[in-house]
PDB file of N, CA, C, O and CB in Angstrom:
ATOM      1  N   MET A   1      38.939  10.647 -29.935  1.00  0.00           N
ATOM      2  CA  MET A   1      37.694   9.735 -29.652  1.00  0.00           C
ATOM      3  C   MET A   1      36.896  10.058 -28.406  1.00  0.00           C
ATOM      4  O   MET A   1      37.513  10.438 -27.411  1.00  0.00           O
ATOM      5  CB  MET A   1      38.133   8.270 -29.507  1.00  0.00           C
ATOM      6  N   THR A   2      35.743   9.954 -28.377  1.00  0.00           N
ATOM      7  CA  THR A   2      35.033  10.258 -27.459  1.00  0.00           C
ATOM      8  C   THR A   2      34.487   9.298 -26.729  1.00  0.00           C
ATOM      9  O   THR A   2      34.122   8.226 -27.209  1.00  0.00           O
ATOM     10  CB  THR A   2      34.281  10.939 -27.827  1.00  0.00           C
ATOM     11  N   ARG A   3      34.373   9.676 -25.264  1.00  0.00           N
ATOM     12  CA  ARG A   3      33.858   8.218 -24.305  1.00  0.00           C
ATOM     13  C   ARG A   3      32.296   8.179 -24.446  1.00  0.00           C
ATOM     14  O   ARG A   3      31.643   9.157 -24.811  1.00  0.00           O
ATOM     15  CB  ARG A   3      34.268   8.327 -22.369  1.00  0.00           C
ATOM     16  N   PRO A   4      31.799   7.059 -24.150  1.00  0.00           N
ATOM     17  CA  PRO A   4      30.470   6.993 -24.069  1.00  0.00           C
ATOM     18  C   PRO A   4      29.876   7.399 -22.923  1.00  0.00           C
ATOM     19  O   PRO A   4      30.379   7.092 -21.843  1.00  0.00           O
ATOM     20  CB  PRO A   4      30.100   5.876 -24.305  1.00  0.00           C
ATOM     21  N   VAL A   5      28.328   8.402 -23.023  1.00  0.00           N
ATOM     22  CA  VAL A   5      28.158   8.495 -21.818  1.00  0.00           C
ATOM     23  C   VAL A   5      27.449   7.562 -20.928  1.00  0.00           C
ATOM     24  O   VAL A   5      26.690   6.647 -21.247  1.00  0.00           O
ATOM     25  CB  VAL A   5      27.741   9.462 -21.747  1.00  0.00           C
ATOM     26  N   GLN A   6      27.756   7.878 -19.963  1.00  0.00           N
ATOM     27  CA  GLN A   6      27.446   6.649 -18.847  1.00  0.00           C
ATOM     28  C   GLN A   6      26.420   7.419 -17.885  1.00  0.00           C
ATOM     29  O   GLN A   6      26.663   8.500 -17.349  1.00  0.00           O
ATOM     30  CB  GLN A   6      29.016   6.028 -17.859  1.00  0.00           C
ATOM     31  N   PRO A   7      25.169   6.646 -17.748  1.00  0.00           N
ATOM     32  CA  PRO A   7      23.899   7.075 -16.928  1.00  0.00           C
ATOM     33  C   PRO A   7      24.447   7.620 -15.488  1.00  0.00           C
ATOM     34  O   PRO A   7      25.427   7.022 -15.043  1.00  0.00           O
ATOM     35  CB  PRO A   7      22.783   5.696 -16.700  1.00  0.00           C
ATOM     36  N   GLU A   8      23.870   8.780 -14.653  1.00  0.00           N
ATOM     37  CA  GLU A   8      24.429   8.931 -13.495  1.00  0.00           C
ATOM     38  C   GLU A   8      23.262   9.512 -12.809  1.00  0.00           C
ATOM     39  O   GLU A   8      22.727  10.554 -13.189  1.00  0.00           O
ATOM     40  CB  GLU A   8      25.710   9.714 -13.501  1.00  0.00           C
ATOM     41  N   CYS A   9      22.804   8.701 -11.609  1.00  0.00           N
ATOM     42  CA  CYS A   9      21.805   9.129 -10.714  1.00  0.00           C
ATOM     43  C   CYS A   9      21.549  10.303 -10.244  1.00  0.00           C
ATOM     44  O   CYS A   9      22.436  10.770  -9.530  1.00  0.00           O
ATOM     45  CB  CYS A   9      21.870   8.598  -9.841  1.00  0.00           C
ATOM     46  N   THR A  10      20.384  11.101 -10.452  1.00  0.00           N
ATOM     47  CA  THR A  10      20.411  12.480 -10.229  1.00  0.00           C
ATOM     48  C   THR A  10      20.238  12.646  -8.378  1.00  0.00           C
ATOM     49  O   THR A  10      20.193  13.712  -7.764  1.00  0.00           O
ATOM     50  CB  THR A  10      19.054  13.226 -11.245  1.00  0.00           C
ATOM     51  N   GLY A  11      20.178  11.468  -7.886  1.00  0.00           N
ATOM     52  CA  GLY A  11      19.881  11.455  -6.299  1.00  0.00           C
ATOM     53  C   GLY A  11      20.886  11.288  -5.719  1.00  0.00           C
ATOM     54  O   GLY A  11      21.019  12.081  -4.786  1.00  0.00           O
ATOM     55  N   CYS A  12      21.934  10.379  -5.885  1.00  0.00           N
ATOM     56  CA  CYS A  12      23.328  10.151  -5.330  1.00  0.00           C
ATOM     57  C   CYS A  12      24.554  10.384  -6.091  1.00  0.00           C
ATOM     58  O   CYS A  12      25.664  10.330  -5.561  1.00  0.00           O
ATOM     59  CB  CYS A  12      23.431   8.880  -4.957  1.00  0.00           C
ATOM     60  N   GLY A  13      24.352  10.667  -7.438  1.00  0.00           N
ATOM     61  CA  GLY A  13      25.406  10.662  -8.086  1.00  0.00           C
ATOM     62  C   GLY A  13      26.212   9.342  -8.867  1.00  0.00           C
ATOM     63  O   GLY A  13      27.194   9.406  -9.606  1.00  0.00           O
ATOM     64  N   MET A  14      25.551   8.310  -8.496  1.00  0.00           N
ATOM     65  CA  MET A  14      26.013   6.853  -8.855  1.00  0.00           C
ATOM     66  C   MET A  14      26.339   6.735 -10.440  1.00  0.00           C
ATOM     67  O   MET A  14      25.642   7.524 -11.077  1.00  0.00           O
ATOM     68  CB  MET A  14      24.778   5.731  -8.448  1.00  0.00           C
ATOM     69  N   THR A  15      26.856   6.278 -10.917  1.00  0.00           N
ATOM     70  CA  THR A  15      26.945   5.862 -12.292  1.00  0.00           C
ATOM     71  C   THR A  15      26.971   4.355 -12.693  1.00  0.00           C
ATOM     72  O   THR A  15      27.160   3.520 -11.808  1.00  0.00           O
ATOM     73  CB  THR A  15      28.091   6.440 -12.784  1.00  0.00           C
ATOM     74  N   ASP A  16      26.813   4.023 -13.811  1.00  0.00           N
ATOM     75  CA  ASP A  16      26.503   2.697 -14.087  1.00  0.00           C
ATOM     76  C   ASP A  16      27.327   2.584 -15.454  1.00  0.00           C
ATOM     77  O   ASP A  16      27.664   3.676 -15.911  1.00  0.00           O
ATOM     78  CB  ASP A  16      24.843   2.385 -14.162  1.00  0.00           C
ATOM     79  N   LEU A  17      27.757   1.323 -16.273  1.00  0.00           N
ATOM     80  CA  LEU A  17      28.269   1.312 -17.306  1.00  0.00           C
ATOM     81  C   LEU A  17      27.871   1.654 -18.300  1.00  0.00           C
ATOM     82  O   LEU A  17      28.666   2.201 -19.065  1.00  0.00           O
ATOM     83  CB  LEU A  17      28.563   0.585 -17.456  1.00  0.00           C
ATOM     84  N   ASN A  18      26.315   1.455 -18.752  1.00  0.00           N
ATOM     85  CA  ASN A  18      25.796   1.869 -19.798  1.00  0.00           C
ATOM     86  C   ASN A  18      24.397   1.924 -19.469  1.00  0.00           C
ATOM     87  O   ASN A  18      23.963   1.673 -18.345  1.00  0.00           O
ATOM     88  CB  ASN A  18      26.145   1.121 -20.890  1.00  0.00           C
ATOM     89  N   PHE A  19      23.760   2.225 -20.365  1.00  0.00           N
ATOM     90  CA  PHE A  19      22.231   2.237 -20.132  1.00  0.00           C
ATOM     91  C   PHE A  19      21.704   1.031 -19.966  1.00  0.00           C
ATOM     92  O   PHE A  19      20.900   0.759 -19.074  1.00  0.00           O
ATOM     93  CB  PHE A  19      21.483   2.818 -21.169  1.00  0.00           C
ATOM     94  N   VAL A  20      22.226   0.055 -21.014  1.00  0.00           N
ATOM     95  CA  VAL A  20      21.565  -1.141 -20.812  1.00  0.00           C
ATOM     96  C   VAL A  20      21.834  -2.009 -19.183  1.00  0.00           C
ATOM     97  O   VAL A  20      20.857  -2.452 -18.578  1.00  0.00           O
ATOM     98  CB  VAL A  20      22.076  -2.010 -22.099  1.00  0.00           C
ATOM     99  N   TRP A  21      22.876  -2.120 -18.773  1.00  0.00           N
ATOM    100  CA  TRP A  21      23.167  -2.284 -17.391  1.00  0.00           C
ATOM    101  C   TRP A  21      22.767  -1.734 -16.206  1.00  0.00           C
ATOM    102  O   TRP A  21      22.852  -2.167 -15.056  1.00  0.00           O
ATOM    103  CB  TRP A  21      24.104  -2.151 -17.301  1.00  0.00           C
ATOM    104  N   ALA A  22      22.057  -0.125 -16.908  1.00  0.00           N
ATOM    105  CA  ALA A  22      21.199   0.620 -15.971  1.00  0.00           C
ATOM    106  C   ALA A  22      19.955  -0.115 -15.796  1.00  0.00           C
ATOM    107  O   ALA A  22      19.581  -0.636 -14.745  1.00  0.00           O
ATOM    108  CB  ALA A  22      20.908   2.033 -16.440  1.00  0.00           C
ATOM    109  N   ALA A  23      19.427  -0.114 -16.761  1.00  0.00           N
ATOM    110  CA  ALA A  23      18.073  -0.743 -17.227  1.00  0.00           C
ATOM    111  C   ALA A  23      17.930  -1.797 -16.348  1.00  0.00           C
ATOM    112  O   ALA A  23      17.080  -1.763 -15.457  1.00  0.00           O
ATOM    113  CB  ALA A  23      17.990  -1.264 -18.746  1.00  0.00           C
ATOM    114  N   ALA A  24      18.863  -2.962 -16.550  1.00  0.00           N
ATOM    115  CA  ALA A  24      18.761  -4.196 -15.797  1.00  0.00           C
ATOM    116  C   ALA A  24      18.931  -4.190 -14.406  1.00  0.00           C
ATOM    117  O   ALA A  24      18.343  -5.022 -13.715  1.00  0.00           O
ATOM    118  CB  ALA A  24      19.613  -5.057 -16.242  1.00  0.00           C
ATOM    119  N   ALA A  25      19.946  -3.027 -13.738  1.00  0.00           N
ATOM    120  CA  ALA A  25      19.707  -3.163 -12.476  1.00  0.00           C
ATOM    121  C   ALA A  25      18.645  -2.410 -11.989  1.00  0.00           C
ATOM    122  O   ALA A  25      18.800  -2.146 -10.797  1.00  0.00           O
ATOM    123  CB  ALA A  25      20.736  -2.935 -11.834  1.00  0.00           C
ATOM    124  N   GLY A  26      17.555  -1.939 -12.508  1.00  0.00           N
ATOM    125  CA  GLY A  26      15.997  -1.564 -12.001  1.00  0.00           C
ATOM    126  C   GLY A  26      16.431   0.315 -12.095  1.00  0.00           C
ATOM    127  O   GLY A  26      15.527   1.047 -11.692  1.00  0.00           O
ATOM    128  N   TRP A  27      17.488   0.890 -12.504  1.00  0.00           N
ATOM    129  CA  TRP A  27      17.003   2.193 -12.588  1.00  0.00           C
ATOM    130  C   TRP A  27      15.672   2.646 -13.259  1.00  0.00           C
ATOM    131  O   TRP A  27      15.084   2.082 -14.181  1.00  0.00           O
ATOM    132  CB  TRP A  27      17.934   2.814 -13.156  1.00  0.00           C
ATOM    133  N   ARG A  28      15.268   3.961 -12.496  1.00  0.00           N
ATOM    134  CA  ARG A  28      14.058   4.132 -13.516  1.00  0.00           C
ATOM    135  C   ARG A  28      13.966   5.690 -13.401  1.00  0.00           C
ATOM    136  O   ARG A  28      14.597   6.277 -12.522  1.00  0.00           O
ATOM    137  CB  ARG A  28      12.484   3.251 -13.067  1.00  0.00           C
ATOM    138  N   ARG A  29      13.107   6.412 -14.376  1.00  0.00           N
ATOM    139  CA  ARG A  29      12.851   8.186 -14.496  1.00  0.00           C
ATOM    140  C   ARG A  29      11.616   8.135 -13.380  1.00  0.00           C
ATOM    141  O   ARG A  29      10.552   7.521 -13.467  1.00  0.00           O
ATOM    142  CB  ARG A  29      12.224   8.969 -16.454  1.00  0.00           C
ATOM    143  N   VAL A  30      12.118   8.998 -12.282  1.00  0.00           N
ATOM    144  CA  VAL A  30      11.147   9.657 -11.623  1.00  0.00           C
ATOM    145  C   VAL A  30      11.114  11.002 -12.061  1.00  0.00           C
ATOM    146  O   VAL A  30      12.176  11.491 -12.448  1.00  0.00           O
ATOM    147  CB  VAL A  30      11.298   9.563 -10.263  1.00  0.00           C
ATOM    148  N   LEU A  31       9.924  11.796 -12.070  1.00  0.00           N
ATOM    149  CA  LEU A  31       9.492  13.132 -12.476  1.00  0.00           C
ATOM    150  C   LEU A  31      10.679  13.441 -13.557  1.00  0.00           C
ATOM    151  O   LEU A  31      11.347  14.469 -13.450  1.00  0.00           O
ATOM    152  CB  LEU A  31       9.372  14.277 -11.121  1.00  0.00           C
ATOM    153  N   GLY A  32      10.861  12.678 -14.402  1.00  0.00           N
ATOM    154  CA  GLY A  32      11.704  12.980 -15.558  1.00  0.00           C
ATOM    155  C   GLY A  32      13.320  13.111 -15.363  1.00  0.00           C
ATOM    156  O   GLY A  32      14.133  13.459 -16.219  1.00  0.00           O
ATOM    157  N   ARG A  33      13.562  12.748 -14.037  1.00  0.00           N
ATOM    158  CA  ARG A  33      15.152  12.651 -13.816  1.00  0.00           C
ATOM    159  C   ARG A  33      15.463  11.014 -13.650  1.00  0.00           C
ATOM    160  O   ARG A  33      14.590  10.224 -13.292  1.00  0.00           O
ATOM    161  CB  ARG A  33      15.686  13.594 -12.281  1.00  0.00           C
ATOM    162  N   LEU A  34      16.655  10.675 -13.923  1.00  0.00           N
ATOM    163  CA  LEU A  34      17.142   9.562 -13.901  1.00  0.00           C
ATOM    164  C   LEU A  34      17.462   8.928 -12.397  1.00  0.00           C
ATOM    165  O   LEU A  34      18.046   9.744 -11.684  1.00  0.00           O
ATOM    166  CB  LEU A  34      18.213   9.696 -14.728  1.00  0.00           C
ATOM    167  N   ARG A  35      17.231   7.784 -11.832  1.00  0.00           N
ATOM    168  CA  ARG A  35      17.414   7.552 -10.432  1.00  0.00           C
ATOM    169  C   ARG A  35      17.726   6.243 -10.259  1.00  0.00           C
ATOM    170  O   ARG A  35      16.997   5.441 -10.844  1.00  0.00           O
ATOM    171  CB  ARG A  35      16.304   7.892  -9.633  1.00  0.00           C
ATOM    172  N   CYS A  36      18.758   5.755  -9.508  1.00  0.00           N
ATOM    173  CA  CYS A  36      18.992   4.564  -9.235  1.00  0.00           C
ATOM    174  C   CYS A  36      18.009   3.967  -8.470  1.00  0.00           C
ATOM    175  O   CYS A  36      17.173   4.677  -7.911  1.00  0.00           O
ATOM    176  CB  CYS A  36      20.093   4.472  -8.729  1.00  0.00           C
ATOM    177  N   ARG A  37      17.980   2.386  -8.331  1.00  0.00           N
ATOM    178  CA  ARG A  37      17.044   1.746  -7.561  1.00  0.00           C
ATOM    179  C   ARG A  37      16.588   2.254  -6.013  1.00  0.00           C
ATOM    180  O   ARG A  37      15.474   2.631  -5.650  1.00  0.00           O
ATOM    181  CB  ARG A  37      17.564   0.469  -7.513  1.00  0.00           C
ATOM    182  N   PRO A  38      17.658   2.150  -5.339  1.00  0.00           N
ATOM    183  CA  PRO A  38      17.734   3.024  -4.225  1.00  0.00           C
ATOM    184  C   PRO A  38      16.971   4.087  -3.767  1.00  0.00           C
ATOM    185  O   PRO A  38      16.078   4.219  -2.930  1.00  0.00           O
ATOM    186  CB  PRO A  38      18.646   3.460  -4.274  1.00  0.00           C
ATOM    187  N   CYS A  39      17.739   5.029  -4.773  1.00  0.00           N
ATOM    188  CA  CYS A  39      17.177   6.827  -4.666  1.00  0.00           C
ATOM    189  C   CYS A  39      15.633   6.590  -5.413  1.00  0.00           C
ATOM    190  O   CYS A  39      14.798   7.399  -5.008  1.00  0.00           O
ATOM    191  CB  CYS A  39      18.460   8.318  -5.897  1.00  0.00           C
ATOM    192  N   ALA A  40      15.183   5.714  -6.327  1.00  0.00           N
ATOM    193  CA  ALA A  40      13.732   5.424  -6.721  1.00  0.00           C
ATOM    194  C   ALA A  40      12.863   5.232  -5.701  1.00  0.00           C
ATOM    195  O   ALA A  40      11.841   5.895  -5.524  1.00  0.00           O
ATOM    196  CB  ALA A  40      13.595   4.301  -7.512  1.00  0.00           C
ATOM    197  N   SER A  41      13.278   4.266  -4.971  1.00  0.00           N
ATOM    198  CA  SER A  41      12.553   3.777  -3.869  1.00  0.00           C
ATOM    199  C   SER A  41      12.006   4.986  -2.535  1.00  0.00           C
ATOM    200  O   SER A  41      11.121   4.904  -1.684  1.00  0.00           O
ATOM    201  CB  SER A  41      13.592   2.633  -3.298  1.00  0.00           C
ATOM    202  N   ASP A  42      12.973   6.026  -2.856  1.00  0.00           N
ATOM    203  CA  ASP A  42      11.790   7.049  -2.106  1.00  0.00           C
ATOM    204  C   ASP A  42      10.805   7.586  -2.565  1.00  0.00           C
ATOM    205  O   ASP A  42      10.280   8.533  -1.980  1.00  0.00           O
ATOM    206  CB  ASP A  42      12.159   8.086  -1.650  1.00  0.00           C
ATOM    207  N   PHE A  43      10.338   7.097  -3.716  1.00  0.00           N
ATOM    208  CA  PHE A  43       8.925   7.847  -4.375  1.00  0.00           C
ATOM    209  C   PHE A  43       8.034   6.919  -4.512  1.00  0.00           C
ATOM    210  O   PHE A  43       8.372   5.750  -4.699  1.00  0.00           O
ATOM    211  CB  PHE A  43       9.020   8.546  -5.829  1.00  0.00           C
ATOM    212  N   PRO A  44       6.892   7.261  -4.446  1.00  0.00           N
ATOM    213  CA  PRO A  44       5.795   6.169  -4.678  1.00  0.00           C
ATOM    214  C   PRO A  44       5.807   5.653  -6.061  1.00  0.00           C
ATOM    215  O   PRO A  44       5.930   6.445  -6.995  1.00  0.00           O
ATOM    216  CB  PRO A  44       4.356   6.714  -4.399  1.00  0.00           C
ATOM    217  N   ALA A  45       5.660   4.104  -6.305  1.00  0.00           N
ATOM    218  CA  ALA A  45       5.630   3.347  -7.392  1.00  0.00           C
ATOM    219  C   ALA A  45       4.743   4.178  -8.465  1.00  0.00           C
ATOM    220  O   ALA A  45       5.248   4.278  -9.583  1.00  0.00           O
ATOM    221  CB  ALA A  45       5.093   1.925  -7.023  1.00  0.00           C
ATOM    222  N   TRP A  46       3.648   4.704  -8.284  1.00  0.00           N
ATOM    223  CA  TRP A  46       3.280   5.428  -9.395  1.00  0.00           C
ATOM    224  C   TRP A  46       4.124   6.488 -10.421  1.00  0.00           C
ATOM    225  O   TRP A  46       3.917   6.616 -11.627  1.00  0.00           O
ATOM    226  CB  TRP A  46       2.360   6.033  -8.887  1.00  0.00           C
ATOM    227  N   MET A  47       4.934   7.069  -9.767  1.00  0.00           N
ATOM    228  CA  MET A  47       5.813   7.958  -9.981  1.00  0.00           C
ATOM    229  C   MET A  47       6.867   7.277 -10.902  1.00  0.00           C
ATOM    230  O   MET A  47       7.191   7.909 -11.908  1.00  0.00           O
ATOM    231  CB  MET A  47       6.305   8.490  -8.711  1.00  0.00           C
ATOM    232  N   HIS A  48       7.380   6.194 -10.703  1.00  0.00           N
ATOM    233  CA  HIS A  48       8.120   5.377 -11.773  1.00  0.00           C
ATOM    234  C   HIS A  48       7.892   5.361 -12.993  1.00  0.00           C
ATOM    235  O   HIS A  48       6.725   5.340 -13.387  1.00  0.00           O
ATOM    236  CB  HIS A  48       8.094   4.253 -11.605  1.00  0.00           C
ATOM    237  N   ARG A  49       8.974   5.367 -13.888  1.00  0.00           N
ATOM    238  CA  ARG A  49       8.575   4.956 -15.416  1.00  0.00           C
ATOM    239  C   ARG A  49       9.810   4.342 -15.843  1.00  0.00           C
ATOM    240  O   ARG A  49      10.854   4.719 -15.310  1.00  0.00           O
ATOM    241  CB  ARG A  49       8.125   6.254 -16.491  1.00  0.00           C
ATOM    242  N   SER A  50       9.835   3.436 -16.743  1.00  0.00           N
ATOM    243  CA  SER A  50      11.326   2.691 -16.977  1.00  0.00           C
ATOM    244  C   SER A  50      11.656   3.648 -18.349  1.00  0.00           C
ATOM    245  O   SER A  50      10.882   4.377 -18.969  1.00  0.00           O
ATOM    246  CB  SER A  50      11.268   0.604 -17.341  1.00  0.00           C
ATOM    247  N   PHE A  51      13.189   3.351 -18.601  1.00  0.00           N
ATOM    248  CA  PHE A  51      13.610   4.040 -19.432  1.00  0.00           C
ATOM    249  C   PHE A  51      13.973   3.219 -20.717  1.00  0.00           C
ATOM    250  O   PHE A  51      14.436   3.790 -21.704  1.00  0.00           O
ATOM    251  CB  PHE A  51      14.567   4.736 -18.861  1.00  0.00           C
TER     252      PHE A  51
END
């Protein structure tokens, strides 16, 4: 049996349980890469896109 894929922040490496929890926690796509809320806040808001 394979394990489900966990989202991982490309900035700090933090993971979340699944993509639903990550979306609820405010994770964003910045320049095509998935970032947690603290890492995404380093970029201007116009670069953020929800996933």
